[in-house]
C-alpha positions as CSV (number, residue, x, y, z in Angstrom):
1,M,62.2,84.5,85.1
2,S,62.7,85.5,88.7
3,S,60.2,85.1,91.4
4,A,59.7,86.6,95.0
5,G,62.2,84.8,97.4
6,K,64.5,83.6,94.5
7,N,67.8,85.3,94.2
8,L,69.2,85.2,90.7
9,S,72.7,85.7,91.8
10,D,73.0,82.4,93.7
11,V,75.2,80.8,91.0
12,A,77.8,78.3,91.3
13,G,81.5,79.1,90.6
14,I,83.2,77.8,87.6
15,A,84.9,74.2,87.7
16,S,88.6,74.2,88.9
17,N,89.7,72.7,85.6
18,F,88.4,75.4,83.5
19,N,91.3,77.6,82.0
20,T,90.3,81.2,81.9
21,Q,94.0,82.5,81.4
22,H,93.5,83.6,78.0
23,L,89.8,84.4,78.0
24,K,88.9,87.8,76.8
25,I,85.5,89.0,77.8
26,G,83.4,91.9,76.4
27,I,80.6,93.8,78.2
28,V,78.3,96.1,76.4
29,Q,76.4,98.3,78.8
30,A,73.4,100.4,77.6
31,V,73.6,103.9,79.5
32,W,69.7,104.4,79.2
33,N,68.5,103.9,82.9
34,S,72.3,104.2,83.9
35,E,71.4,104.0,87.6
36,I,70.2,100.5,86.9
37,T,72.7,99.4,84.2
38,G,75.7,100.8,86.2
39,K,74.6,98.2,89.1
40,L,74.4,95.4,86.6
41,L,77.8,96.3,85.2
42,Q,79.3,96.4,88.7
43,G,77.7,92.9,89.5
44,A,79.1,91.4,86.4
45,Q,82.6,92.7,87.0
46,D,82.7,91.8,90.4
47,H,81.7,88.0,89.8
48,L,84.2,87.9,86.9
49,L,87.0,89.0,89.2
50,E,85.7,86.6,92.0
51,Q,86.1,83.8,89.5
52,G,89.8,84.8,88.8
53,I,89.3,86.8,85.6
54,Q,92.0,89.6,85.5
55,P,90.8,93.4,84.7
56,S,92.9,93.1,81.7
57,Q,90.8,90.4,80.3
58,I,87.6,92.4,80.4
59,T,86.6,95.1,77.9
60,S,83.7,97.3,78.7
61,V,82.0,99.7,76.3
62,Q,78.8,102.0,76.5
63,V,75.9,102.4,74.1
64,S,73.1,104.7,74.2
65,G,70.1,102.3,74.6
66,A,69.2,98.7,74.1
67,M,68.7,98.8,70.5
68,E,72.4,99.6,70.0
69,L,73.4,96.5,72.1
70,P,73.6,93.9,69.3
71,L,75.6,95.8,66.8
72,A,78.1,96.7,69.6
73,A,78.2,93.2,70.7
74,Q,79.0,92.2,67.2
75,W,81.8,94.8,66.9
76,L,83.1,93.7,70.5
77,L,83.3,89.9,69.4
78,E,85.9,90.7,66.9
79,K,88.4,91.2,69.8
80,T,86.9,88.9,72.3
81,D,85.9,85.2,72.9
82,A,82.5,86.1,74.5
83,V,80.3,89.3,75.3
84,M,77.5,90.2,77.5
85,V,75.0,92.8,77.1
86,L,73.4,94.8,79.9
87,G,70.6,97.1,79.7
88,C,67.3,98.0,80.9
89,V,63.9,98.7,79.4
90,I,60.9,99.8,81.5
91,R,57.6,99.5,80.2
92,G,55.7,102.8,79.3
93,G,52.4,103.7,78.0
94,T,53.2,103.0,74.4
95,P,54.1,99.8,72.3
96,H,57.8,101.2,72.2
97,F,58.4,98.7,75.0
98,E,57.5,95.8,72.9
99,Y,59.6,96.9,69.9
100,V,62.5,97.6,71.7
101,C,62.5,94.3,73.6
102,Q,61.6,92.2,70.6
103,G,64.2,93.9,68.4
104,T,67.1,93.7,70.8
105,T,66.4,90.0,71.9
106,Q,66.1,89.0,68.2
107,G,69.4,91.1,67.3
108,V,71.4,89.5,70.3
109,M,70.3,85.9,69.3
110,Q,71.2,86.7,65.6
111,V,74.8,87.9,66.5
112,Q,75.4,84.9,68.8
113,L,74.3,82.4,66.2
114,H,76.1,84.3,63.4
115,S,79.3,84.4,65.3
116,Q,79.2,81.1,67.1
117,K,80.3,82.8,70.0
118,P,78.4,83.4,73.3
119,V,76.4,86.6,73.5
120,I,74.7,86.7,77.0
121,Y,71.5,88.5,77.5
122,G,71.5,90.8,80.4
123,L,68.6,92.9,79.4
124,L,66.1,93.7,82.2
125,T,62.5,93.9,80.5
126,V,60.4,95.2,83.4
127,N,57.2,97.0,84.2
128,T,58.4,99.3,86.6
129,E,61.7,101.0,87.9
130,Q,61.3,99.3,91.3
131,E,61.4,95.7,89.5
132,A,64.5,96.8,87.7
133,F,66.2,97.9,91.0
134,D,65.0,94.5,92.6
135,R,67.0,92.8,89.7
136,A,69.9,95.2,89.9
137,G,71.1,94.3,93.2
138,G,67.9,94.1,95.2
139,I,65.7,91.3,96.5
140,H,66.0,89.1,93.2
141,G,69.8,89.6,93.1
142,N,71.8,91.1,90.3
143,K,71.1,90.1,86.9
144,G,74.6,91.4,85.9
145,T,76.1,88.8,88.1
146,E,73.8,86.1,86.7
147,A,74.9,87.2,83.1
148,A,78.7,86.9,84.3
149,A,78.1,83.4,85.6
150,T,76.2,82.4,82.4
151,L,79.0,83.7,80.2
152,L,81.7,81.6,82.4
153,H,79.5,78.6,82.1
154,Q,79.0,78.9,78.2
155,M,82.8,79.2,77.8
156,Q,83.4,76.3,80.1
157,L,81.0,74.1,78.1
158,K,82.8,75.3,74.8
159,Q,86.1,74.3,76.2
160,H,84.6,70.9,77.2
161,I,83.2,70.1,73.8
162,D,86.4,71.3,72.1
163,Q,88.0,68.4,74.1
164,L,85.8,65.9,73.1
């Protein structure tokens, strides 16, 4: 969880011995709240490129909203080594927020555990649009950048474990 003054995008780079040459990465972006999710996508892509991932190693797809993220991630995992999901759900005046957030979270976890491949959770679940912008390149950094860093760290961990 982010807090005032803590920038989520202050992440360390990957270790020099991590081989990313053949890594295939998927990104699923929900286009609901696209003014926010577009910034998450840009942060994720920028971080991957800064870490030496080539554009040809990244496949990005779009879905309508948050509930569609898990299934698209599952499909994309058939062609990639890891996926990150990016979306934004802003609380409204109905219980819809809780249902969407809970369903998406459980779906992402289910896909990750079933596939035994990383599915990184980059879904903003916020009370206001301003909170979302604060986490999509604002005062709390960019959750897309954090998702990309987390994905690379998980793949690095997997590579390390495979070498034991």
